[in-house]
DOMIRO-832825 format. One record per residue (C-alpha): residue in one letter; chain; z, y, x. Coordinates in steps of 0.2 Angstrom, whole numbers, plus 5000, padded with zeros to 4 digits. Layout:
N
['A','A',[Z,Y,X]]
...
This chain:
653
['X','A',[4556,5082,5240]]
['X','A',[4557,5099,5252]]
['X','A',[4573,5106,5255]]
['X','A',[4572,5119,5243]]
['X','A',[4574,5108,5229]]
['X','A',[4585,5097,5234]]
['X','A',[4597,5115,5237]]
['X','A',[4593,5118,5218]]
['X','A',[4598,5100,5211]]
['X','A',[4614,5099,5224]]
['X','A',[4618,5118,5212]]
['X','A',[4616,5112,5196]]
['X','A',[4626,5097,5201]]
['X','A',[4642,5107,5206]]
['X','A',[4639,5119,5193]]
['X','A',[4641,5104,5181]]
['X','A',[4655,5096,5190]]
['X','A',[4663,5115,5191]]
['X','A',[4661,5117,5172]]
['X','A',[4668,5099,5167]]
['X','A',[4682,5100,5176]]
['X','A',[4686,5118,5171]]
['X','A',[4683,5109,5154]]
['X','A',[4696,5096,5157]]
['X','A',[4708,5108,5167]]
['X','A',[4708,5117,5149]]
['X','A',[4712,5100,5140]]
['X','A',[4724,5095,5151]]
['X','A',[4735,5112,5149]]
['X','A',[4732,5112,5130]]
['X','A',[4738,5095,5131]]
['X','A',[4754,5100,5143]]
['X','A',[4757,5116,5130]]
['X','A',[4758,5108,5116]]
['X','A',[4765,5090,5121]]
['X','A',[4779,5096,5131]]
['X','A',[4780,5117,5131]]
['X','A',[4780,5118,5112]]
['X','A',[4786,5101,5107]]
['X','A',[4799,5107,5096]]
['X','A',[4790,5120,5086]]
['X','A',[4774,5109,5083]]
['X','A',[4786,5098,5076]]
['X','A',[4797,5109,5066]]
['X','A',[4780,5113,5060]]
['X','A',[4776,5095,5056]]
['X','A',[4792,5092,5047]]
['X','A',[4789,5108,5035]]
['X','A',[4773,5097,5028]]
['X','A',[4788,5089,5019]]
['X','A',[4796,5097,5003]]
['X','A',[4814,5093,5008]]
['X','A',[4828,5082,5019]]
['X','A',[4843,5079,5008]]
['X','A',[4859,5070,5015]]
['X','A',[4864,5054,5005]]
['X','A',[4883,5048,5005]]
['X','A',[4885,5031,5018]]
['X','A',[4889,5017,5010]]
['X','A',[4907,5010,5012]]
['X','A',[4914,4993,5016]]
['X','A',[4925,4981,5006]]
['X','A',[4944,4983,5008]]
['X','A',[4953,4964,5001]]
['X','A',[4969,4959,4999]]
['X','A',[4977,4944,5011]]
['X','A',[4969,4933,4998]]
['X','A',[4952,4941,5000]]
['X','A',[4953,4949,4982]]
['X','A',[4943,4966,4981]]
['X','A',[4952,4980,4981]]
['X','A',[4939,4993,4983]]
['X','A',[4919,4991,4984]]
['X','A',[4903,5000,4984]]
['X','A',[4891,4998,4967]]
['X','A',[4874,5003,4968]]
['X','A',[4870,5020,4956]]
['X','A',[4859,5031,4954]]
['X','A',[4858,5050,4954]]
['X','A',[4846,5062,4946]]
['X','A',[4837,5075,4954]]
['X','A',[4823,5089,4949]]
['X','A',[4809,5100,4957]]
['X','A',[4812,5117,4948]]
['X','A',[4797,5124,4952]]
['X','A',[4786,5107,4950]]
['X','A',[4791,5108,4931]]
['X','A',[4780,5116,4919]]
['X','A',[4791,5114,4901]]
['X','A',[4809,5120,4906]]
['X','A',[4816,5121,4889]]
['X','A',[4811,5104,4884]]
['X','A',[4817,5098,4901]]
['X','A',[4833,5103,4899]]
['X','A',[4837,5096,4881]]
['X','A',[4831,5079,4887]]
['X','A',[4840,5077,4900]]
['X','A',[4858,5083,4892]]
['X','A',[4855,5073,4879]]
['X','A',[4855,5057,4890]]
['X','A',[4866,5064,4902]]
['X','A',[4882,5071,4888]]
['X','A',[4879,5088,4899]]
['X','A',[4878,5105,4890]]
['X','A',[4859,5110,4888]]
['X','A',[4864,5128,4896]]
['X','A',[4870,5122,4912]]
['X','A',[4856,5109,4915]]
['X','A',[4842,5125,4910]]
['X','A',[4851,5136,4924]]
['X','A',[4847,5120,4937]]
['X','A',[4831,5119,4931]]
['X','A',[4828,5140,4932]]
['X','A',[4833,5139,4950]]
['X','A',[4821,5145,4963]]
['X','A',[4826,5131,4975]]
['X','A',[4816,5117,4981]]
['X','A',[4829,5104,4976]]
['X','A',[4844,5102,4964]]
['X','A',[4853,5085,4960]]
['X','A',[4856,5086,4940]]
['X','A',[4867,5071,4940]]
['X','A',[4877,5061,4954]]
['X','A',[4879,5042,4951]]
['X','A',[4877,5040,4935]]
['X','A',[4873,5022,4927]]
['X','A',[4858,5016,4931]]
['X','A',[4854,5011,4911]]
['X','A',[4854,5030,4911]]
['X','A',[4843,5034,4925]]
['X','A',[4830,5021,4919]]
['X','A',[4831,5030,4899]]
['X','A',[4825,5047,4911]]
['X','A',[4813,5040,4920]]
['X','A',[4805,5033,4905]]
['X','A',[4804,5052,4897]]
['X','A',[4792,5054,4913]]
['X','A',[4794,5071,4914]]
['X','A',[4788,5079,4928]]
['X','A',[4794,5087,4943]]
['X','A',[4813,5075,4939]]
['X','A',[4817,5059,4948]]
['X','A',[4830,5048,4952]]
['X','A',[4836,5040,4968]]
['X','A',[4850,5025,4971]]
['X','A',[4867,5029,4978]]
['X','A',[4882,5020,4981]]
['X','A',[4901,5022,4972]]
['X','A',[4916,5019,4977]]
['X','A',[4923,5007,4964]]
['X','A',[4942,5000,4964]]
['X','A',[4942,4984,4950]]
['X','A',[4960,4983,4950]]
['X','A',[4960,5001,4945]]
['X','A',[4978,5008,4946]]
['X','A',[4983,4993,4959]]
['X','A',[4990,4998,4977]]
['X','A',[4982,5017,4972]]
['X','A',[4995,5025,4982]]
['X','A',[4990,5015,4997]]
['X','A',[4971,5012,4996]]
['X','A',[4969,5030,4992]]
['X','A',[4951,5035,4986]]
['X','A',[4937,5040,4992]]
['X','A',[4924,5058,4987]]
['X','A',[4909,5064,4979]]
['X','A',[4901,5059,4996]]
['X','A',[4911,5045,5000]]
['X','A',[4921,5053,5012]]
['X','A',[4940,5044,5011]]
['X','A',[4952,5058,5004]]
['X','A',[4969,5047,5006]]
['X','A',[4976,5031,5011]]
['X','A',[4966,5016,5019]]
['X','A',[4951,5025,5015]]
['X','A',[4953,5040,5024]]
['X','A',[4963,5031,5039]]
['X','A',[4954,5019,5042]]
['X','A',[4936,5029,5038]]
['X','A',[4928,5026,5055]]
['X','A',[4927,5009,5051]]
['X','A',[4923,5007,5033]]
['X','A',[4909,5020,5034]]
['X','A',[4893,5016,5035]]
['X','A',[4878,5022,5041]]
['X','A',[4871,5038,5034]]
['X','A',[4855,5038,5025]]
['X','A',[4843,5053,5022]]
['X','A',[4832,5056,5007]]
['X','A',[4815,5064,5014]]
['X','A',[4803,5068,5003]]
['X','A',[4783,5067,5010]]
['X','A',[4765,5070,5001]]
['X','A',[4752,5056,4999]]
['X','A',[4733,5059,5002]]
['X','A',[4731,5068,4985]]
['X','A',[4749,5080,4989]]
['X','A',[4757,5072,4978]]
['X','A',[4777,5071,4982]]
['X','A',[4787,5054,4983]]
['X','A',[4803,5052,4993]]
['X','A',[4808,5039,5003]]
['X','A',[4827,5034,5010]]
['X','A',[4828,5028,5028]]
['X','A',[4845,5027,5038]]
['X','A',[4850,5036,5052]]
['X','A',[4849,5029,5071]]
['X','A',[4868,5032,5075]]
['X','A',[4870,5014,5077]]
['X','A',[4886,5013,5068]]
['X','A',[4891,4998,5060]]
['X','A',[4901,4997,5044]]
['X','A',[4915,4986,5042]]
['X','A',[4928,4977,5027]]
['X','A',[4944,4978,5030]]
['X','A',[4957,4966,5026]]
['X','A',[4975,4972,5019]]
['X','A',[4990,4961,5023]]
['X','A',[4997,4965,5002]]
['X','A',[4996,4951,4991]]
['X','A',[4985,4958,4974]]
['X','A',[4997,4947,4962]]
['X','A',[5014,4954,4973]]
['X','A',[5009,4971,4971]]
['X','A',[5005,4969,4951]]
['X','A',[5021,4964,4948]]
['X','A',[5031,4976,4958]]
['X','A',[5020,4991,4949]]
['X','A',[5021,4986,4932]]
['X','A',[5041,4980,4933]]
['X','A',[5043,4999,4942]]
['X','A',[5034,5008,4929]]
['X','A',[5043,4998,4915]]
['X','A',[5060,5003,4919]]
['X','A',[5055,5022,4926]]
['X','A',[5049,5024,4906]]
['X','A',[5064,5016,4900]]
['X','A',[5077,5027,4911]]
['X','A',[5066,5043,4912]]
['X','A',[5065,5043,4929]]
['X','A',[5058,5055,4938]]
['X','A',[5047,5041,4950]]
['X','A',[5049,5023,4956]]
['X','A',[5044,5014,4974]]
['X','A',[5048,4999,4982]]
['X','A',[5041,4989,4997]]
['X','A',[5040,4972,5000]]
['X','A',[5039,4963,5019]]
['X','A',[5040,4948,5027]]
['X','A',[5054,4951,5039]]
['X','A',[5048,4937,5050]]
['X','A',[5033,4946,5054]]
['X','A',[5032,4964,5048]]
['X','A',[5019,4961,5035]]
['X','A',[5020,4972,5020]]
['X','A',[5015,4961,5006]]
['X','A',[5019,4976,4992]]
['X','A',[5021,4994,4991]]
['X','A',[5022,5001,4974]]
['X','A',[5024,5018,4970]]
['X','A',[5027,5024,4949]]
['X','A',[5020,5035,4940]]
['X','A',[5004,5024,4945]]
['X','A',[4985,5032,4944]]
['X','A',[4967,5026,4943]]
['X','A',[4957,5032,4959]]
['X','A',[4941,5027,4949]]
['X','A',[4944,5046,4941]]
['X','A',[4960,5050,4952]]
['X','A',[4954,5071,4948]]
['X','A',[4960,5066,4930]]
['X','A',[4978,5065,4937]]
['X','A',[4992,5075,4944]]
['X','A',[4993,5075,4962]]
['X','A',[5007,5072,4965]]
['X','A',[5002,5056,4959]]
['X','A',[4992,5050,4975]]
['X','A',[5007,5052,4986]]
['X','A',[5013,5036,4993]]
['X','A',[5033,5039,4993]]
['X','A',[5035,5026,5003]]
['X','A',[5031,5035,5019]]
['X','A',[5031,5052,5013]]
['X','A',[5048,5055,5003]]
['X','A',[5063,5056,5015]]
['X','A',[5081,5054,5005]]
['X','A',[5096,5051,5008]]
['X','A',[5102,5032,5009]]
['X','A',[5119,5032,5000]]
['X','A',[5129,5017,5002]]
['X','A',[5116,5006,5009]]
['X','A',[5119,5014,5027]]
['X','A',[5134,5004,5026]]
['X','A',[5125,4989,5028]]
['X','A',[5120,4995,5046]]
['X','A',[5138,5002,5050]]
['X','A',[5145,4985,5049]]
['X','A',[5131,4978,5058]]
['X','A',[5135,4989,5070]]
['X','A',[5153,4987,5069]]
['X','A',[5149,4966,5072]]
['X','A',[5136,4969,5087]]
['X','A',[5149,4978,5097]]
['X','A',[5164,4970,5093]]
['X','A',[5174,4982,5088]]
['X','A',[5177,4970,5070]]
['X','A',[5177,4956,5062]]
['X','A',[5173,4949,5046]]
['X','A',[5189,4949,5042]]
['X','A',[5198,4963,5054]]
['X','A',[5207,4973,5039]]
['X','A',[5206,4992,5038]]
['X','A',[5218,5003,5029]]
['X','A',[5208,5013,5015]]
['X','A',[5221,5028,5011]]
['X','A',[5223,5021,4994]]
['X','A',[5210,5030,4989]]
['X','A',[5210,5049,4997]]
['X','A',[5210,5052,5014]]
['X','A',[5207,5071,5022]]
['X','A',[5197,5076,5035]]
['X','A',[5200,5094,5042]]
['X','A',[5199,5104,5026]]
['X','A',[5188,5091,5015]]
['X','A',[5194,5077,5004]]
['X','A',[5186,5057,5004]]
['X','A',[5186,5048,4988]]
['X','A',[5179,5035,4982]]
['X','A',[5165,5031,4971]]
['X','A',[5173,5022,4959]]
['X','A',[5189,5032,4959]]
['X','A',[5198,5018,4963]]
['X','A',[5214,5017,4978]]
['X','A',[5211,5003,4989]]
['X','A',[5224,4999,5002]]
['X','A',[5219,4989,5015]]
['X','A',[5204,4978,5016]]
['X','A',[5195,4967,5027]]
['X','A',[5175,4973,5033]]
['X','A',[5168,4961,5020]]
['X','A',[5178,4969,5006]]
['X','A',[5172,4986,5009]]
['X','A',[5155,4982,5010]]
['X','A',[5158,4972,4995]]
['X','A',[5165,4987,4984]]
['X','A',[5157,5000,4993]]
['X','A',[5172,5008,4999]]
['X','A',[5167,5026,5006]]
['X','A',[5185,5028,5016]]
['X','A',[5183,5010,5021]]
['X','A',[5167,5016,5031]]
['X','A',[5175,5030,5037]]
['X','A',[5189,5021,5045]]
['X','A',[5177,5008,5050]]
['X','A',[5162,5022,5059]]
['X','A',[5179,5031,5067]]
['X','A',[5185,5016,5077]]
['X','A',[5166,5013,5083]]
['X','A',[5162,5030,5086]]
['X','A',[5149,5043,5081]]
['X','A',[5140,5042,5097]]
['X','A',[5139,5021,5096]]
['X','A',[5133,5023,5080]]
['X','A',[5118,5035,5081]]
['X','A',[5113,5021,5095]]
['X','A',[5111,5011,5082]]
['X','A',[5103,5020,5071]]
['X','A',[5090,5024,5083]]
['X','A',[5089,5004,5089]]
['X','A',[5087,5001,5070]]
['X','A',[5073,5013,5067]]
['X','A',[5081,5028,5059]]
['X','A',[5074,5047,5061]]
['X','A',[5057,5041,5069]]
['X','A',[5041,5035,5062]]
['X','A',[5038,5016,5061]]
['X','A',[5022,5019,5068]]
['X','A',[5014,5013,5052]]
['X','A',[4993,5014,5051]]
['X','A',[4996,5025,5038]]
['X','A',[4994,5046,5037]]
['X','A',[5008,5054,5032]]
['X','A',[5023,5044,5036]]
['X','A',[5038,5054,5039]]
['X','A',[5052,5051,5053]]
['X','A',[5066,5055,5043]]
['X','A',[5083,5065,5051]]
['X','A',[5097,5058,5060]]
['X','A',[5109,5072,5066]]
['X','A',[5113,5072,5086]]
['X','A',[5131,5068,5093]]
['X','A',[5129,5084,5099]]
['X','A',[5140,5099,5090]]
['X','A',[5141,5087,5075]]
['X','A',[5157,5091,5063]]
['X','A',[5168,5078,5059]]
['X','A',[5168,5079,5041]]
['X','A',[5147,5078,5044]]
['X','A',[5151,5062,5054]]
['X','A',[5161,5055,5042]]
['X','A',[5151,5057,5028]]
['X','A',[5135,5050,5036]]
['X','A',[5146,5034,5039]]
['X','A',[5143,5031,5020]]
['X','A',[5125,5040,5020]]
['X','A',[5127,5056,5017]]
['X','A',[5118,5070,5028]]
['X','A',[5107,5057,5034]]
['X','A',[5088,5054,5027]]
['X','A',[5074,5038,5029]]
['X','A',[5062,5034,5020]]
['X','A',[5059,5017,5009]]
['X','A',[5050,5010,5026]]
['X','A',[5062,5014,5037]]
['X','A',[5076,5008,5026]]
['X','A',[5069,4990,5022]]
['X','A',[5064,4987,5039]]
['X','A',[5080,4990,5045]]
['X','A',[5086,4978,5034]]
['X','A',[5072,4967,5039]]
['X','A',[5080,4967,5058]]
['X','A',[5095,4959,5050]]
['X','A',[5088,4946,5040]]
['X','A',[5077,4941,5057]]
['X','A',[5092,4936,5067]]
['X','A',[5094,4954,5076]]
['X','A',[5075,4957,5079]]
['X','A',[5066,4973,5072]]
['X','A',[5045,4968,5069]]
['X','A',[5035,4981,5068]]
['X','A',[5026,4984,5052]]
['X','A',[5008,4983,5048]]
['X','A',[4997,4983,5035]]
['X','A',[4981,4978,5040]]
['X','A',[4977,4961,5045]]
['X','A',[4958,4960,5050]]
['X','A',[4944,4969,5052]]
['X','A',[4928,4959,5047]]
['X','A',[4908,4965,5052]]
['X','A',[4895,4961,5035]]
['X','A',[4894,4944,5039]]
['X','A',[4912,4940,5037]]
['X','A',[4916,4938,5054]]
['X','A',[4933,4944,5060]]
['X','A',[4930,4956,5075]]
['X','A',[4947,4963,5076]]
['X','A',[4964,4953,5071]]
['X','A',[4983,4961,5070]]
['X','A',[4995,4951,5073]]
['X','A',[5015,4952,5072]]
['X','A',[5023,4963,5085]]
['X','A',[5042,4965,5092]]
['X','A',[5047,4980,5093]]
['X','A',[5065,4976,5100]]
['X','A',[5082,4967,5097]]
['X','A',[5092,4978,5089]]
['X','A',[5110,4967,5087]]
['X','A',[5114,4948,5091]]
['X','A',[5109,4934,5081]]
['X','A',[5129,4929,5081]]
['X','A',[5129,4946,5072]]
['X','A',[5116,4947,5061]]
['X','A',[5120,4931,5055]]
['X','A',[5138,4937,5052]]
['X','A',[5131,4954,5041]]
['X','A',[5120,4945,5029]]
['X','A',[5138,4933,5027]]
['X','A',[5146,4949,5020]]
['X','A',[5129,4955,5011]]
['X','A',[5128,4941,5002]]
['X','A',[5148,4945,4995]]
['X','A',[5138,4960,4987]]
['X','A',[5127,4952,4976]]
['X','A',[5140,4943,4971]]
['X','A',[5152,4943,4953]]
['X','A',[5162,4954,4963]]
['X','A',[5151,4965,4973]]
['X','A',[5140,4981,4965]]
['X','A',[5124,4971,4967]]
['X','A',[5128,4956,4956]]
['X','A',[5112,4960,4943]]
['X','A',[5100,4959,4960]]
['X','A',[5107,4939,4961]]
['X','A',[5092,4927,4959]]
['X','A',[5097,4910,4953]]
['X','A',[5095,4896,4964]]
['X','A',[5093,4907,4980]]
['X','A',[5104,4914,4990]]
['X','A',[5103,4934,4990]]
['X','A',[5111,4947,5003]]
['X','A',[5108,4966,4999]]
['X','A',[5116,4982,4998]]
['X','A',[5116,4996,4982]]
['X','A',[5114,5013,4986]]
['X','A',[5118,5029,4975]]
['X','A',[5115,5046,4981]]
['X','A',[5116,5062,4975]]
['X','A',[5101,5075,4978]]
['X','A',[5101,5093,4984]]
['X','A',[5097,5104,4973]]
['X','A',[5086,5118,4978]]
['X','A',[5093,5132,4970]]
['X','A',[5109,5128,4974]]
['X','A',[5106,5123,4990]]
['X','A',[5123,5109,4985]]
['X','A',[5123,5093,4979]]
['X','A',[5117,5090,4960]]
['X','A',[5128,5082,4950]]
['X','A',[5115,5075,4938]]
['X','A',[5101,5072,4951]]
['X','A',[5104,5054,4961]]
['X','A',[5093,5042,4968]]
['X','A',[5098,5022,4965]]
['X','A',[5091,5010,4979]]
['X','A',[5094,4991,4982]]
['X','A',[5087,4985,4999]]
['X','A',[5091,4966,5004]]
['X','A',[5083,4949,5007]]
['X','A',[5082,4933,5000]]
['X','A',[5086,4918,5004]]
['X','A',[5097,4923,5015]]
['X','A',[5100,4909,5024]]
['X','A',[5079,4908,5028]]
['X','A',[5072,4925,5024]]
['X','A',[5056,4928,5016]]
['X','A',[5056,4943,5010]]
['X','A',[5066,4959,5012]]
['X','A',[5062,4972,4998]]
['X','A',[5069,4989,4995]]
['X','A',[5069,4997,4978]]
['X','A',[5073,5017,4974]]
['X','A',[5072,5024,4957]]
['X','A',[5072,5045,4959]]
['X','A',[5084,5056,4946]]
['X','A',[5086,5039,4935]]
['X','A',[5093,5044,4916]]
['X','A',[5110,5037,4911]]
['X','A',[5121,5025,4923]]
['X','A',[5112,5032,4939]]
['X','A',[5121,5018,4949]]
['X','A',[5109,5006,4963]]
['X','A',[5116,4992,4958]]
['X','A',[5111,4995,4938]]
['X','A',[5096,5003,4940]]
['X','A',[5087,4996,4954]]
['X','A',[5095,4977,4957]]
['X','A',[5087,4970,4942]]
['X','A',[5070,4977,4948]]
['X','A',[5074,4968,4962]]
['X','A',[5078,4953,4955]]
['X','A',[5065,4953,4941]]
['X','A',[5052,4957,4956]]
['X','A',[5061,4945,4968]]
['X','A',[5062,4929,4958]]
['X','A',[5040,4931,4954]]
['X','A',[5036,4933,4972]]
['X','A',[5047,4919,4977]]
['X','A',[5039,4906,4964]]
['X','A',[5022,4916,4968]]
['X','A',[5023,4911,4985]]
['X','A',[5032,4894,4982]]
['X','A',[5046,4896,4991]]
['X','A',[5058,4882,4981]]
['X','A',[5076,4884,4973]]
['X','A',[5089,4877,4981]]
['X','A',[5095,4863,4970]]
['X','A',[5115,4866,4975]]
['X','A',[5113,4884,4970]]
['X','A',[5103,4880,4953]]
['X','A',[5118,4881,4942]]
['X','A',[5127,4898,4949]]
['X','A',[5145,4899,4946]]
['X','A',[5151,4913,4936]]
['X','A',[5166,4924,4931]]
['X','A',[5170,4921,4912]]
['X','A',[5169,4941,4912]]
['X','A',[5152,4941,4919]]
['X','A',[5148,4927,4906]]
['X','A',[5153,4936,4893]]
['X','A',[5142,4952,4899]]
['X','A',[5129,4943,4904]]
['X','A',[5128,4931,4886]]
['X','A',[5123,4917,4896]]
['X','A',[5119,4904,4886]]
['X','A',[5122,4885,4887]]
['X','A',[5103,4876,4890]]
['X','A',[5096,4860,4879]]
['X','A',[5101,4843,4884]]
['X','A',[5088,4835,4897]]
['X','A',[5080,4820,4886]]
['X','A',[5069,4809,4897]]
['X','A',[5061,4792,4895]]
['X','A',[5066,4786,4912]]
['X','A',[5067,4768,4903]]
['X','A',[5058,4755,4914]]
['X','A',[5057,4767,4928]]
['X','A',[5045,4776,4923]]
['X','A',[5043,4796,4926]]
['X','A',[5050,4807,4912]]
['X','A',[5041,4820,4903]]
['X','A',[5046,4837,4907]]
['X','A',[5037,4847,4896]]
['X','A',[5050,4859,4887]]
['X','A',[5063,4860,4900]]
['X','A',[5068,4874,4911]]
['X','A',[5065,4874,4931]]
['X','A',[5084,4871,4935]]
['X','A',[5082,4855,4923]]
['X','A',[5067,4849,4929]]
['X','A',[5072,4851,4949]]
['X','A',[5088,4843,4943]]
['X','A',[5082,4828,4937]]
['X','A',[5069,4825,4951]]
['X','A',[5083,4824,4963]]
['X','A',[5091,4813,4954]]
['X','A',[5076,4801,4953]]
['X','A',[5073,4804,4972]]
['X','A',[5057,4816,4970]]
['X','A',[5049,4828,4976]]
['X','A',[5048,4843,4962]]
['X','A',[5033,4855,4966]]
['X','A',[5035,4870,4953]]
['X','A',[5022,4884,4949]]
['X','A',[5024,4899,4940]]
['X','A',[5041,4902,4928]]
['X','A',[5047,4899,4909]]
['X','A',[5046,4879,4904]]
['X','A',[5036,4866,4909]]
['X','A',[5022,4865,4900]]
['X','A',[5010,4852,4912]]
['X','A',[5016,4838,4926]]
['X','A',[5005,4829,4937]]
['X','A',[5007,4814,4937]]
['X','A',[5007,4812,4918]]
['X','A',[5022,4806,4910]]
['X','A',[5027,4786,4910]]
['X','A',[5017,4784,4927]]
['X','A',[5028,4769,4935]]
['X','A',[5041,4779,4948]]
['X','A',[5036,4766,4962]]
['X','A',[5019,4772,4963]]
['X','A',[5026,4794,4963]]
['X','A',[5032,4801,4976]]
['X','A',[5031,4819,4972]]
['X','A',[5027,4827,4954]]
['X','A',[5019,4845,4952]]
['X','A',[5025,4855,4937]]
['X','A',[5018,4869,4928]]
['X','A',[5029,4884,4919]]
['X','A',[5023,4897,4907]]
['X','A',[5034,4909,4897]]
['X','A',[5041,4905,4881]]
['X','A',[5034,4915,4868]]
């Protein structure tokens, strides 16, 4: 081959290689431009092929009570959407949709005539109605599944649980406080096109990695219901402004019930006055009135300045401090009284005398240790700290009124936790409302345990204080209507005047009726505060609030299977009290006890059954209230084989 031909071949090879390399460079440069430099712009162009992207509300975790009853759940519902530009006959579509959805035709038509590419027609409707709409086969109208918050107990614990909004966001109560736990992953509704450019929707979860949790509360649904219904009845009967009640386990700080009346239904929260949404047990402060004397007495015992039998002169009903004169609430003229008697009859002047001996600075220290003037730290939004005057620059009359509960404010939760400290041998526990957090497989991912805040008073002082508070619930005390047959009850009444916002002085008509106590006082299992705001008629705490404590307390003790004490089954009542209460004698017990057989308890009261069981030497377990209706073992069983008997009770009609 000639040299000239070889050069020509080499030239052609180089030329082809050059153009090949140039082409490859252009392709690589273009690929870099499309994949790197213009990635975001091209991705947005690709996304523009979708007809629309709509964010859907996330699902929410379930809220349970301590026994596993559902208090708040998410249910599947349907939402109706439309593409106005795809609907040929808007008048027909509006007429058909409005008839099924019970909406105004003009409202639906205005949505269908919108210039937007996507509109919601109706959110979260029943699946049956969605099926009816789909059966119409309206072009440009479709449905998509959504979740809706539902509260199966309706009013039960509504102020505590709160509610979720249209987009499943927590707005009040536990729903809002634990939003980060209850809220599930977000979903996006994306419209795509098939090969024939027909639109269809898919629902995609977001990739935020958030996992939905369930929350287990410490409250008992049945105790909560009983407290709410009792409060509701009294508030309506007395025409009171409102009422609230908190029930706690003083040993652990667990809240078993947190009731507020008037009630509201969170499934339709927008139909109620927003004032009804408020959890008054933590958001409302009030003057505790004479309930403050319980903590003054406990401070006096713990500091050693007085014993239960220490006497104080009560000035015969009138005591002047500076230019002010203090009188007794019942206008009685007391002379010398022991510390026990002062608390039992709720003497204002006696409280002032005890406070003056203790000293306000020392009393202020005890109030702080009991938790007054600061938040309890409960995991709920809106808790207030109350108010306690500082020892600095306080007037003498202000010191005196603080000793019997004026000029100081508290919340119901603070008050019941302070009383729980007396019940719990002087130990103040931190209240808590959430028992556990679970994942969607039911596994516990976080559990909450009782937490001790501090020791407030000594065990001896707490025991003496409990004995003194028992006298308040005796026939001679101010809270005899709080007594529960078969149980030792300790507590303190309070009746405080409210400040008139117009005159900025104490009102003569508006009062707060309060009772706070615990039961059984020798082995406390319950501590409870009851507050009734502006009751009509007699406003005293011993008349209005104490009976609520008795009714709810008796039911709760029975519900928790805390048996009454045999020696207290027949309470000693004075003739005067018996005439007032119209105590009827119980029928005589007639049992078939011949031949060593188990008697028939049907038709007997709980007191009679417990007495008879004790006489027979067998253990009696009771369930329910009222009269005995069933028993296991059955009547006639040999007593030699019976060590215990379970008796069911039901209220008589």
